[in-house]
C-alpha positions in Angstrom: 22.8 118.1 154.3 20.3 119.3 156.2 17.5 121.8 154.6 16.6 124.5 156.6 12.9 124.4 157.4 10.9 127.4 157.7 9.0 128.4 161.2 5.3 128.9 161.5 5.8 132.4 161.6 7.7 133.0 158.7 5.2 130.4 156.8 2.3 132.6 158.3 4.1 135.8 156.8 4.6 134.5 153.4 1.3 133.2 153.2 -1.2 135.5 155.3 -2.5 137.4 152.6 -4.4 134.3 150.6 -7.7 133.5 151.4 -7.5 130.1 152.3 -3.9 127.6 152.9 -4.3 124.3 152.6 -1.5 122.0 154.5 -1.2 118.4 155.0 -0.3 118.8 158.7 -2.9 119.4 161.0 -0.4 120.9 163.7 0.8 123.7 160.9 -2.9 124.4 160.4 -3.8 124.9 164.2 -0.3 127.2 164.3 -1.5 129.4 161.1 -4.8 130.1 162.7 -3.6 130.6 166.5 -1.0 133.7 164.2 -4.2 135.6 162.9 -4.2 139.0 163.7 -6.8 140.6 162.0 -10.8 139.9 161.4 -11.7 137.5 158.4 -14.4 135.3 157.2 -13.6 131.4 157.4 -10.4 129.4 158.6 -7.5 131.0 157.5 -5.3 127.2 157.1 -7.1 124.0 156.5 -5.7 119.9 156.0 -7.5 118.4 153.0 -9.3 116.2 155.6 -10.7 119.0 157.4 -11.9 121.0 153.7 -13.5 117.8 152.9 -15.4 117.1 156.0 -16.5 120.7 155.6 -18.0 119.7 152.0 -19.2 116.1 152.8 -21.0 118.3 155.6 -23.0 120.4 152.4 -23.1 117.5 149.9 -24.2 114.2 152.4 -26.3 113.9 155.2 -24.4 112.5 157.2 -20.1 111.0 156.9 -19.3 107.8 158.3 -16.2 107.3 160.7 -14.0 104.5 160.2 -15.8 102.8 163.2 -19.4 103.2 161.9 -18.2 102.0 158.5 -16.9 99.1 160.5 -20.0 98.2 162.3 -22.4 98.5 159.4 -20.3 96.4 157.2 -19.8 93.8 159.9 -23.5 93.6 160.0 -24.6 93.5 156.3 -21.8 91.0 155.8 -22.3 88.8 158.5 -18.5 89.2 159.4 -16.3 89.4 162.8 -15.7 93.0 163.5 -11.8 92.2 164.0 -12.1 91.2 160.4 -13.7 93.9 158.8 -11.3 95.9 160.8 -8.5 94.5 159.1 -9.6 95.2 155.6 -10.9 98.6 156.1 -7.5 99.5 157.6 -6.0 98.4 154.6 -8.5 99.8 152.1 -7.8 103.2 153.7 -4.1 103.4 153.6 -4.3 101.9 150.0 -6.7 104.9 148.9 -4.3 107.3 150.7 -1.4 106.3 148.6 -3.6 106.2 145.3 -6.2 108.7 145.5 -8.8 106.8 144.0 -11.5 103.6 146.0 -11.4 102.0 142.5 -7.8 101.9 142.1 -8.0 99.9 145.7 -9.1 96.6 144.3 -6.0 96.2 142.1 -4.2 95.2 145.4 -7.4 93.6 147.2 -8.6 90.2 147.6 -11.5 89.3 146.2 -13.6 89.8 149.5 -11.7 93.3 150.2 -12.6 94.3 146.9 -15.8 93.9 147.6 -16.2 95.7 150.9 -14.1 98.6 149.2 -17.2 98.5 146.6 -19.7 98.4 149.5 -17.4 101.9 150.8 -19.0 103.8 148.1 -22.3 103.5 150.2 -21.2 105.2 153.3 -20.2 108.4 152.5 -16.6 109.1 154.5 -14.3 112.2 154.6 -12.2 110.0 152.2 -14.8 109.8 150.1 -15.5 113.5 149.9 -11.7 114.1 148.9 -12.1 111.7 146.0 -15.7 113.2 145.1 -14.6 116.7 146.1 -16.2 119.8 144.3 -13.4 122.5 143.6 -16.6 125.3 143.6 -16.3 124.8 147.0 -13.7 127.4 147.4 -15.7 129.9 146.0 -13.7 133.2 145.1 -11.1 132.2 147.7 -7.3 133.2 146.8 -6.1 129.6 147.5 -2.3 128.6 148.6 -1.0 125.1 148.3 1.7 124.5 151.5 4.0 121.7 151.6 2.8 120.1 148.1 5.3 117.9 148.3 4.5 115.7 151.4 0.6 115.3 150.3 -0.5 111.9 149.2 -2.3 111.1 146.5 -5.4 111.4 148.4 -4.3 114.9 149.5 -4.1 115.9 146.1 -7.7 115.5 144.9 -8.3 118.6 147.2 -6.1 120.7 145.2 -7.8 123.1 142.9 -7.4 121.7 139.2 -9.5 123.8 137.1 -8.9 127.4 138.9 -5.0 128.7 139.6 -3.6 128.3 142.8 -0.1 129.5 144.4 2.2 127.2 146.3 4.7 127.9 148.9 7.4 125.6 150.4 8.5 124.8 153.5 12.1 124.8 153.6 14.1 128.2 152.6 17.2 126.6 150.3 19.4 127.1 152.7 21.2 124.0 154.9 22.5 123.9 158.2 22.8 121.0 161.1 19.4 121.7 163.4 21.3 119.9 166.3 23.9 122.1 168.3 24.3 120.1 171.1 23.5 117.0 172.3 23.1 116.1 176.1 23.7 112.2 177.0 22.4 110.7 179.5 23.5 107.0 180.7 20.9 105.4 180.7 16.8 106.1 179.6 16.2 106.4 183.4 18.5 109.6 183.8 17.5 110.9 180.9 13.8 110.9 181.6 14.7 112.3 184.9 15.9 115.2 183.6 13.2 115.7 181.5 10.7 116.0 184.4 13.1 117.9 186.5 12.8 120.7 184.1 9.2 120.9 183.4 7.4 123.1 185.9 3.6 124.0 185.9 4.9 127.5 185.2 5.5 126.2 181.5 3.4 123.2 181.0 1.4 124.7 178.0 4.4 126.0 176.2 6.5 122.0 176.4 6.4 120.0 173.6 7.9 116.5 174.2 8.8 114.8 170.7 9.3 110.8 170.9 8.7 107.6 169.6 5.6 106.2 170.8 7.0 103.1 170.4 9.4 103.9 173.6 9.3 101.7 176.9 9.9 104.8 178.8 6.8 106.9 177.6 4.3 106.0 180.1 7.5 105.9 182.7 7.7 109.9 181.6 3.8 110.6 181.4 3.2 109.1 185.1 6.5 110.8 186.3 5.1 114.2 185.2 1.7 113.6 186.2 2.8 112.8 189.8 4.6 115.9 189.9 1.4 117.6 189.2 2.0 118.1 185.6 -1.0 118.0 183.6 -0.3 116.8 179.7 -2.7 116.8 176.5 -4.3 113.6 175.4 -7.3 112.5 174.1 -9.8 110.0 176.6 -10.9 106.8 174.7 -13.5 104.6 175.3 -11.7 101.8 176.6 -9.7 103.5 179.2 -13.1 104.6 180.5 -13.4 102.5 184.1 -17.3 102.0 184.2 -17.1 100.3 180.3 -14.1 98.4 181.6 -15.9 96.9 184.4 -19.2 96.3 182.5 -17.3 94.5 180.1 -15.4 92.5 182.7 -18.7 91.5 184.3 -20.0 90.3 181.1 -17.1 88.1 181.1 -17.3 86.4 184.5 -20.5 85.7 183.2 -19.4 83.1 180.8 -16.9 82.0 183.8 -19.1 81.7 186.7 -17.7 78.3 187.7 -14.2 79.1 187.4 -14.3 82.5 189.1 -11.8 83.2 191.7 -12.0 86.3 194.1 -9.4 88.3 192.6 -11.1 88.3 189.3 -14.1 90.3 191.2 -11.6 92.4 192.8 -10.1 94.1 190.0 -14.1 95.5 189.2 -12.6 99.7 190.4 -16.6 100.2 191.0 -16.9 98.0 193.7 -15.2 99.7 196.5 -17.6 98.4 198.6 -16.4 95.0 198.1 -13.7 94.5 201.2 -12.3 91.2 200.9 -9.3 90.0 202.3 -6.4 89.2 200.2 -6.0 85.9 201.8 -9.2 85.0 199.8 -8.0 85.8 196.3 -7.1 82.4 195.1 -10.9 80.8 196.5 -13.6 80.0 193.9 -16.1 82.9 194.1 -18.9 81.0 195.1 -17.1 79.0 197.4 -16.1 82.4 199.1 -20.0 83.6 199.2 -21.4 80.3 200.4 -18.1 80.2 203.7 -19.5 84.1 204.2 -22.5 84.3 204.1 -23.0 87.6 206.0 -21.2 89.1 203.1 -24.1 90.4 201.5 -22.2 92.8 199.0 -20.2 89.8 197.4 -23.6 87.6 197.2 -25.2 90.3 195.6 -22.3 91.0 192.8 -22.3 87.3 192.2 -26.1 87.3 191.8 -26.1 90.0 189.3 -23.5 88.3 187.3 -25.5 84.9 186.9 -27.7 87.3 186.2 -26.5 88.4 183.3 -25.9 85.8 180.7 -28.7 85.4 178.3 -30.4 89.0 178.9 -29.8 91.5 176.1 -27.4 93.8 176.8 -30.0 97.0 177.4 -31.3 94.8 180.4 -27.5 94.1 181.5 -26.6 98.2 181.4 -29.7 99.1 183.5 -29.0 96.2 185.9 -25.5 96.8 186.9 -26.6 100.7 186.7 -29.4 100.3 189.7 -27.4 97.2 191.5 -23.8 98.6 191.6 -24.2 102.1 190.7 -21.9 101.5 187.7 -21.4 104.6 185.7 -21.3 103.5 182.1 -19.8 106.5 179.0 -22.4 107.7 177.1 -20.5 106.6 174.4 -20.9 103.3 175.0 -24.7 103.8 175.0 -23.8 104.6 171.2 -21.1 102.0 170.6 -23.9 99.2 171.5 -26.5 101.2 169.6 -24.2 101.2 166.2 -24.0 97.7 166.7 -27.0 97.1 166.6 -26.8 95.1 170.6 -29.3 96.8 172.3 -32.1 94.1 172.3 -29.8 91.3 171.4 -29.3 88.6 173.9 -25.6 88.5 175.5 -23.4 85.4 173.6 -19.9 85.2 173.6 -19.6 85.8 169.8 -21.5 89.3 170.0 -19.3 89.8 172.6 -16.3 89.5 171.1 -16.9 92.1 169.0 -18.1 94.6 171.5 -15.0 93.8 173.2 -13.0 94.1 170.0 -14.9 97.3 169.2 -13.9 98.7 173.1 -10.4 97.3 173.2 -9.1 98.2 169.4 -10.7 100.8 167.7 -10.4 104.6 169.1 -13.4 105.9 170.5 -12.5 109.3 171.6 -14.5 110.5 175.0 -13.2 113.7 175.8 -9.9 115.7 175.7 -7.5 117.0 177.8 -6.4 120.7 176.1 -3.8 121.9 178.7 -0.5 120.6 179.6 2.3 119.5 177.7 2.1 118.0 174.0 3.5 114.9 172.9 4.5 114.1 169.6 4.7 110.9 167.8 8.4 111.2 166.2 7.1 108.9 163.4 3.9 111.2 162.3 4.7 114.6 163.4 6.2 117.2 161.6 5.1 120.7 163.2 5.0 121.0 166.8 3.4 124.7 167.5 4.8 125.0 170.7 7.3 127.3 172.1 10.1 124.8 174.5 10.9 121.5 172.5 12.3 118.3 174.4 13.5 116.0 171.5 14.2 112.4 173.6 16.1 109.4 172.4 16.4 110.1 168.1 17.8 106.9 168.2 16.7 104.3 165.5 13.3 103.8 167.0 12.8 107.1 164.9 13.6 105.3 161.8 9.9 105.2 160.2 10.0 101.5 158.0 8.1 101.9 154.6 7.2 98.8 153.2 7.5 97.1 149.8 4.2 96.9 148.7 2.4 97.6 145.3 0.7 100.1 145.8 3.4 102.7 147.8 6.2 104.7 145.6 9.0 103.4 148.9 11.5 106.1 147.1 9.0 109.2 146.8 7.4 108.0 150.6 11.3 107.7 151.8 11.7 111.3 150.4 9.2 112.3 152.3 9.8 111.2 155.6 13.3 112.7 155.3 11.9 115.9 154.8 9.7 115.4 157.7 12.3 114.5 159.7 14.3 117.8 159.0 11.2 120.0 159.5 10.8 118.2 163.0 13.9 118.5 164.5 13.8 122.3 163.8 10.3 122.8 166.1 10.2 125.5 169.2 12.0 128.4 170.0 14.1 126.6 172.8 15.2 123.2 171.3 16.7 120.5 173.8 18.4 117.3 172.4 18.5 114.8 174.5 19.3 110.6 174.6 20.4 108.0 176.5 23.9 106.6 175.8 23.0 103.1 175.9 20.2 100.6 174.5 18.9 96.9 175.6 23.1 96.7 176.6 24.4 98.6 173.3 25.6 101.5 172.0 22.8 103.7 171.2 22.5 104.2 167.1 21.4 107.5 166.2 18.2 107.4 163.7 18.9 106.5 160.3 17.7 109.6 158.7 21.2 111.3 160.1 23.3 109.1 158.3 21.4 109.7 155.0 21.4 113.8 155.3 25.4 114.0 156.7 26.4 111.8 154.1 28.7 109.5 156.5 28.0 106.5 158.3 27.4 106.7 162.0 27.4 104.3 164.6 26.8 106.7 167.9 26.5 110.3 169.3 30.0 110.5 169.3 29.9 111.9 166.0 30.8 115.8 165.8 28.3 116.7 164.5 25.8 115.9 167.7 28.2 118.1 169.8 27.6 115.2 172.8 27.9 116.9 176.3 27.3 114.5 179.0 25.7 116.2 182.0 26.1 115.6 186.0 23.0 113.8 187.0 21.3 115.5 189.4 19.3 113.7 191.3 17.7 115.8 194.3 14.5 115.5 192.9 14.9 111.8 191.9 16.2 109.8 195.2 13.5 107.9 196.4 13.4 109.6 199.9 12.7 113.3 198.8 10.5 112.3 195.4 7.3 113.9 195.8 4.0 111.8 195.1 0.5 112.2 195.5 0.8 110.6 198.8 3.3 112.4 200.2 7.0 111.8 200.5 8.2 108.5 199.7 10.9 106.5 202.2 13.7 106.0 201.2 14.2 102.4 199.8 17.2 99.8 200.5 17.5 96.4 199.7 19.8 94.9 201.2 18.8 90.9 201.1 17.2 89.3 198.1 15.5 85.8 197.7 15.9 82.8 195.3 13.1 84.0 193.5 13.2 88.0 193.9 16.7 87.2 191.9 15.3 84.8 189.5 12.7 87.7 188.8 15.1 90.4 188.7 17.2 88.5 186.2 14.5 87.9 184.0 13.5 91.6 183.9 13.8 94.2 186.4 10.0 95.5 185.9 9.3 91.7 186.6 10.8 92.2 189.9 9.3 95.8 190.5 5.7 94.1 189.6 5.9 91.4 192.3 7.2 93.7 195.0 4.2 96.4 194.5 1.6 93.5 195.2 0.8 91.7 198.1 2.0 88.1 198.9 -0.9 86.3 197.6 -1.5 82.2 197.9 -2.8 80.1 194.2 -4.3 77.3 194.1 -1.0 75.5 193.6 0.9 77.6 196.1 -1.8 76.9 198.5 -1.1 72.7 198.0 2.3 73.4 198.3 2.0 74.7 201.7 -0.3 72.4 203.2 2.2 69.1 202.2 5.4 71.1 202.9 3.4 71.2 206.6 2.6 68.0 206.8 6.4 67.2 205.7 7.4 69.4 208.3 4.8 67.7 211.1 6.0 64.5 210.0 9.7 64.7 210.2 9.0 65.4 214.0 5.6 62.7 214.7 5.9 60.5 211.8 4.3 57.6 214.0 1.5 59.6 214.5 1.2 60.7 210.9 0.5 57.0 210.4 -1.8 56.5 212.6 -3.6 59.9 212.0 -3.2 59.9 208.3 -6.9 59.8 207.5 -7.8 62.5 209.8 -5.0 64.6 208.9 -5.8 64.2 204.8 -9.0 65.3 205.4 -7.7 67.9 207.9 -5.6 68.9 204.8 -8.1 68.7 202.3 -10.4 71.1 204.0 -8.0 74.0 203.9 -7.8 73.2 200.3 -11.6 72.7 198.9 -12.1 76.7 198.8 -10.1 76.6 195.8 -11.9 73.4 194.1 -14.9 72.6 192.0 -17.0 70.0 193.4 -15.8 67.8 190.7 -12.3 67.7 191.2 -12.6 67.1 195.3 -12.3 63.3 194.8 -9.3 64.0 192.4 -7.2 66.3 194.6 -7.9 64.0 197.8 -5.9 61.1 195.9 -3.0 64.0 195.0 -3.0 64.9 198.6 -2.7 60.7 199.5 -0.1 60.5 197.7 1.9 62.9 198.6 1.8 62.5 202.0 2.5 58.2 201.0 5.5 59.2 199.9 6.7 61.3 202.4 6.2 59.2 205.2 8.1 56.4 203.7 11.2 59.3 202.8 11.0 60.5 205.9 10.8 57.0 207.9 14.2 55.9 205.8 16.5 59.0 206.1 19.3 58.7 208.7 20.7 62.8 209.4 21.4 63.3 212.6 18.2 65.6 214.2 18.9 68.8 215.7 17.1 69.8 218.5 14.6 72.8 217.9 15.8 76.0 220.2 12.7 78.3 218.9 9.0 78.1 220.7 8.1 76.2 218.0 6.1 76.9 214.5 2.7 78.5 215.2 1.8 78.8 211.0 1.5 75.0 210.8 -2.1 73.4 210.8 -1.1 70.2 212.2 1.0 71.3 215.3 -2.1 73.3 216.0 -4.5 71.1 215.5 -3.2 68.1 217.6 -1.6 70.5 219.9 1.9 69.5 219.7 5.2 71.1 220.0 7.7 71.2 217.5 10.2 69.3 218.3 13.5 69.8 215.9 15.0 72.3 214.3 16.3 70.4 210.9 12.7 72.0 209.0 11.4 75.1 207.7 14.9 76.8 208.6 15.1 81.0 207.1 17.9 81.8 207.1 19.8 85.8 206.4 22.6 86.1 204.9 23.7 89.9 205.4 27.3 90.0 204.5 26.5 88.0 201.1 23.2 89.6 200.7 20.8 86.5 201.1 17.7 85.1 202.4 15.7 81.8 201.8 14.0 79.1 203.9 15.4 75.6 203.9 12.8 72.6 203.6 14.6 69.8 205.8 18.5 70.2 206.7 20.5 67.3 207.6 24.0 65.7 207.5 25.0 68.5 204.8 22.4 67.9 202.4 19.4 70.0 202.0 16.2 68.5 201.4 13.9 70.9 199.0 10.2 69.3 198.6 8.8 70.2 195.3 5.0 69.4 194.0 5.7 70.5 191.0 6.6 68.4 188.1 10.1 66.6 188.7 13.3 68.7 186.6 16.1 66.5 186.2 19.4 67.3 187.8 20.9 68.6 184.0 18.2 71.2 183.7 18.4 72.6 187.1 22.0 73.0 186.7 21.4 74.6 183.3 19.1 77.1 184.8 21.2 77.6 188.1 24.5 78.0 186.1 24.7 81.8 185.3 27.5 81.0 182.6 25.4 78.7 180.7 22.3 80.4 181.3 24.7 83.4 179.2 25.8 80.9 176.9 22.4 80.1 176.2 21.0 83.4 176.4 17.9 81.7 178.3 15.8 84.2 180.9 14.7 80.8 182.8 16.8 81.4 185.6 16.6 79.4 189.0 19.0 80.8 191.7 17.7 78.4 194.8 20.7 75.8 194.2 23.6 78.2 194.1 22.3 80.5 196.4 21.5 77.8 198.9 24.7 76.0 198.8 26.6 79.4 199.0 24.8 79.6 202.4 25.7 76.3 203.0 29.5 76.9 202.3 29.6 80.0 204.4 28.0 78.6 207.5 30.3 75.3 207.8 27.5 73.3 207.7 28.4 70.2 205.3 32.5 70.4 205.8 33.1 72.4 202.4 31.0 70.0 200.5 27.3 71.0 201.1 24.9 69.0 198.6 21.0 69.7 197.6 18.3 67.3 197.3 14.8 67.8 195.2 12.4 66.1 196.1 9.1 65.4 194.1 6.5 63.6 196.1 3.7 63.6 193.3 6.1 62.8 190.6 5.1 59.3 190.3 1.7 59.6 191.0 0.2 57.7 188.1 2.5 54.2 189.1 1.5 54.5 192.6 -2.3 54.8 191.0 -1.7 51.7 189.2 -0.1 50.1 192.4 3.7 49.7 191.7 6.1 49.6 194.4 7.5 54.1 194.4 10.2 55.6 196.4 10.3 59.3 196.5 11.8 60.7 193.0 14.9 62.8 193.4 17.0 65.0 192.1 20.6 66.0 193.2 23.2 68.7 192.7 26.4 67.9 194.5 29.0 70.9 195.1 32.4 70.5 194.5 34.8 72.9 196.4 37.0 73.0 193.4 36.6 74.8 190.1 35.9 73.2 186.7 39.1 73.0 185.3 40.5 71.3 189.2 37.7 68.8 188.5 38.0 67.7 185.7 42.1 67.1 186.8 41.0 64.8 189.8 41.1 61.4 190.2 37.2 61.2 190.4 36.8 62.8 187.3 39.4 60.3 185.6 37.5 57.1 186.8 34.4 58.5 185.3 35.9 59.0 182.0 37.5 54.9 182.3 34.5 54.1 182.9 33.0 55.2 179.9 35.9 54.8 177.4 38.3 51.6 177.0 40.2 54.1 175.4 40.3 56.8 178.2 41.4 53.0 180.3 44.7 53.4 178.7 45.7 56.2 179.8 47.5 56.7 183.4 46.1 59.2 185.4 48.8 62.1 184.4 48.7 61.0 181.1 45.1 62.1 181.9 46.1 65.1 183.9 48.8 66.6 180.8 45.7 66.1 178.2 43.2 67.7 180.0 45.7 71.5 181.3 45.5 71.7 177.3 41.7 73.0 177.9 41.7 74.4 181.3 41.6 78.1 180.7 39.0 77.7 178.0 36.8 75.0 180.3 36.9 77.9 183.6 36.1 80.8 181.0 33.2 78.3 179.9 34.2 78.1 176.2 32.8 75.1 174.3 35.6 72.5 174.3 34.0 69.0 173.7 34.7 69.1 169.6 38.2 70.2 169.6 38.7 67.5 172.9 37.3 65.0 170.6 40.2 65.8 168.2 42.8 65.9 170.0 42.1 62.6 172.1 42.1 60.9 169.1 45.1 61.6 167.5 46.7 61.4 171.4 45.5 57.6 171.7 46.2 56.2 167.9 49.1 58.9 166.6 51.0 59.7 170.1 50.2 56.2 171.6 49.9 53.9 168.9 46.6 52.3 169.2 44.0 51.0 166.4 40.7 50.7 166.5 41.4 46.4 167.0 43.0 46.9 170.3 39.5 47.7 171.5 37.8 45.0 169.7 35.8 47.8 166.9 36.2 46.1 163.1 35.7 50.3 161.9 37.5 53.3 162.8 34.1 55.2 162.7 32.5 52.7 165.3 36.0 53.0 167.3 35.3 57.0 167.0 31.9 56.9 168.3 32.3 54.8 171.8 35.3 55.2 172.5 36.3 58.6 171.1 33.3 60.7 171.7 32.1 59.1 174.9 35.0 61.1 176.5 34.6 64.1 174.5 30.7 63.9 175.6 32.0 64.7 179.2 33.5 67.8 178.2 30.1 69.3 177.4 28.3 67.7 180.2 30.9 68.0 182.9 28.3 69.0 185.5 26.5 66.1 185.2 29.3 63.1 183.8 27.4 60.3 185.4 23.8 61.5 183.5 22.7 61.3 187.6 23.7 63.6 190.4 24.3 67.4 188.7 27.6 69.2 189.9 28.0 72.9 190.8 31.9 73.9 191.4 33.7 76.7 193.2 33.1 79.3 190.6 30.0 79.0 189.5 29.1 79.9 193.0 31.7 82.6 193.2 29.9 84.1 189.7 26.4 84.0 191.4 27.9 85.9 194.6 29.4 88.6 192.2 25.4 88.5 190.4 24.1 88.9 193.9 26.3 92.4 194.9 25.8 93.3 191.1 22.0 93.1 191.4 21.5 94.5 194.8 23.6 97.5 193.3 21.0 97.7 190.6 18.0 97.3 192.5 18.8 99.9 194.8 19.6 102.4 192.0 16.5 101.5 190.1 14.6 102.1 193.7 15.6 105.3 193.8 14.6 106.2 189.9 11.9 103.6 188.3 12.8 99.9 187.2 13.2 98.9 183.5 11.8 97.1 181.2 14.6 94.9 180.8 13.3 91.3 179.7 16.3 89.1 179.9 18.5 88.6 176.1 15.5 90.9 174.7 13.3 87.3 174.8 9.4 87.6 174.3 8.8 84.8 176.2 9.6 86.3 178.9 6.9 88.5 178.1 4.8 86.2 177.0 5.0 84.2 180.2 4.9 87.4 182.4 2.2 87.9 184.8 1.8 91.5 184.6 1.8 91.6 180.7 -1.3 93.5 180.5 0.0 96.4 182.5 3.4 96.4 181.1 4.0 98.9 178.1 7.6 98.1 178.1 7.1 93.8 176.8 8.3 92.6 173.5 5.0 91.1 172.5 3.5 95.1 171.7 4.5 97.2 168.4 3.7 100.2 170.5 2.6 101.3 174.2 -1.0 101.4 173.6 -0.9 104.9 174.2 -2.2 107.3 171.1 -1.1 110.6 173.1 -1.4 112.7 169.8 -1.5 116.9 169.1 -4.9 118.1 169.9 -5.9 118.2 166.4 -4.1 115.5 165.4 -6.9 112.9 163.2 -6.8 109.0 164.4 -4.7 106.2 163.5 -7.0 105.5 159.8 -5.4 109.0 158.6 -2.6 109.1 159.5 0.1 109.9 156.4 
């Protein structure tokens, strides 16, 4: 049963006659101090750490912060900061759980134990807690509040020789604190409702309790800020724009010859650097050489080159004077603490500095007004009148590791007590959750199971009093949501390209980030564009391309040269030459009906402009928009019912293309690597009637055989062909074509008539169309059909053993049911039900996109695959990715201590 916890007022009324109240919860101490209503000497309530800090101010000359201890040990031991940081964090954790620094040595490796011994020479708050002299209390009458939640290091500050009194945090009564739980369909709906409920008039009275590992933490904060609501949060050195820009400039100095324009444009302080987006993937040096009138870029280029080898103090002075960069004073203190001011900049000491800035919290300021965010994994008391509890799901359960120095049972008891206290904070309490997490029903925090003493799988348990609120979207409809820049226009996404659909399938947030960025050509895209330009022009003027081959080659290379270092030009000339030769040979041998160009011709193809030619045929570069299906795209070349698509990347086999194109196969493999180009384009061809119901798709790879081409071997255009079969998968298995393939592969299958084959396949039809794996059962049933039902033996097929007979005659037929979409190992097959499945998915995806556009696109990597995030271009800015343990957003109570001091 839930124990009822005392309110801060009840605790104050019970302890106000004491001279000092000791609690290990900073928020509770702050709340009690704010309630003091009479004059008194000294602070009424303090945490053990706060007491030790005051004692240390008298006992030692200065106290060392964890950051300074790490810097000192790194310098003394000549070890990288990241190694020292990990060891120091471990030592502090053990210290809190054992109470004595000396005891830490029992649980440390030799090198770590040496560091622990060195830490005695750097007086810290923890050392003052261990060596605390209780005479510091004088004649104060002391009350220890909630001693049952103290760790062993906290207990060192409690009086040992003099009497003190204790006060519990609980009343002795039992009651379930949650009277009503508002359950929203999605986390976005929940966030929207919270934002709607909070206004500027009440922001200083509101706290939001949630897990800081939650993927929607940043979304909620940005929504509140967008609405003009202040948030209490610490400002960190890692968030300071001047510091970030300076660190980026140092990093750029190590990569001078590989620096791209887009890298330099990331510097937020360079407001006067106006470079068009079209140059983003140029080498920065190439851009500066090409645009000699851009003095600002030349200044930045010269500055970056001057940084490498200079001292940190000189580098700081240079960027301040020449770029006007403002750097936080704490950064100067950090370089001094690390002893870097006069040192020459090297990659080694830069890595130490970067680690300190990025991973060790150095506060530069604090916003003291606004909504207070409290971490459900650390917080206990929340001194606010209105408290929103968000999620209350499995992410609220604090994990206790199986570590020698932790009493796991005792630690779990403390966490359970803290959970009960946390759920009873505030005067007005609102308990919000969302019904679905990651596609499954949201599971309540495990502590509920323990305290209610029964298994709970969802929020339908009667104790939660689940309410399904009406979703009010008046302030979140895209057309009405207020933003700093004004009112946002309503977004209606009516059509989608295959690349956008693939991004959305991998993760809706990836799609959203992509839409926010202007389209930029990187080197691979630029090379592809130029080769596509050549293929389009060559289809119209193949003879001209042969006569003017070298001229065209130099023209294309000149367009691409700005992306290259000087030593790369020769190699890239060879790559273009191979692609052009392959394309000319392919097009001259291609027999397709040429369609007369009906438009005015392409103006963005540099070859038509250069040779002053008109576009002759409409077979190439066809844009299509199918509003009824919601799809759009561009076809490289089409003719005789076949789409030809030039790919300058490495070749993908027909099997690989099919596996990434068919939704049922993607779901079966739980693969996020979707590529919807084939089914979407075949859907368009099928609907347009251009292919008489049986369109095909041929991927062309002009660079795939470049190694053989260089060696002088005769090579043709590398291809991967996909055919559309205008029938369902099971119907195709019954067809004469499939029967012929089976007979080619197996003499046993050739013993059957087509009618017998169809009767055999019908047993598996439903399972085939559902996407189920049937090949193992097919093998068993086919073996029975041939041997038992038809009476054939291995000898009938010149097989000496039953094993070789099974492997060569039976298993080959079974494999057809496994590899049904590449039955001959060459062309891939897409079936009618595959196209229909894609068609249905597109409709559902467009509905979701428009729903998300009115709220926000969620972090939802396909099948929760970490590799989606690992390969994502937006990993650095996406706080919901699967590679981070948390959100990197450490907003806490104003008085909550740093991460080294969490209980």
